[in-house]
N, C-alpha and C positions, 0 to 999 in steps of 0.2 A: 487407291495404291501409286505407291510414287511410278513416274515415267521416267527417271532417269537417277542412275546411279553408278555404285559401282559393288560388281559382283564379283567375290569373292570366293574359290572352288577350291579344295582339298581332297586329290585324291589320293589312297592310302593304299600300300603295295594288299590287302584282302581285297580290294575291291569297294569298299566304302569310299562312298564321295559324300564330303561336309560341303554345303552351301553356305553363305550368308550374302547377307546384301545390304549395303550401307545409301540409304536416298541421300543425292547432292545436297541436298536440303541441311543435313547432319554433319558435313564436312566441312570446318571450319576452314583447315588448311593442308594442302598436300606439302608433305617435310621429304626433303633430300638430305638422309644423312650419311657422313662417312661414318663405317666401322673399322676401327682400327684393332686388332688382337698383337699377341706376342709374334705369331707366324704370318700375319697378312694381314692386306687391308682392304675394302672393299665397300662399295657406294648400296644403299636400300632407300626403297621408295617406302613411306610411312604417311596413316593419315593421322590427322586432329581431329577427332570426330568428339561433335557436342555430347557432353552427358557421360563421358567415358573416360577413367582415371589413366590411362595409360594409350601410348601411341599404338595403331594398330598396323602391323605390318600388311605390305600389301603380297611380298613375295616372302613368304616363311623358310624356305630350303633352298630355293631356286636364286642364284646370283647373279641377276642380269647383268651386261656390261652397261656403264655408266652411257655410251651413243642409243641405249635405249629405251633408258629410265628418263633420260632427260625431255624428249616429245611427251611422253605420257605424264610428267610433272608439268609442264607448262601446257598440257589440254584440260589438267584438273585444275591449275591453279586459272584458267581463263571460264571453266565450269564452275566453277565456285566464287570467281569475283573479285578472289583476292588478288594481291597485287605482286606480281614476279619480278624481280630486280636484280641487276647483276650485283646490287650489296649483298644479295642472298645466296648467289651462287657464280662462280665464276667457272667458266669451261675451257678446261685446256687445248691449245690448238687454235 
């Protein structure tokens, strides 16, 4: 059983709760994406997971501010031994 990883949890209006766990060894890289729609722009945190075809969204419906996402992204970069660099992300201000 993996000791460290990311637990994803979704709670539905009906009361049903869906939980998933991604071991840290399966996470290839955390990714901060800037999402642009015709009416808004927001940031989302995704995980590039080994043996998965698509990125895994960490927050599916909730759109936390960038100030909240950056520390999570940095911690995941450190935990997965991927290199975070200013070339990958420039924080305004």
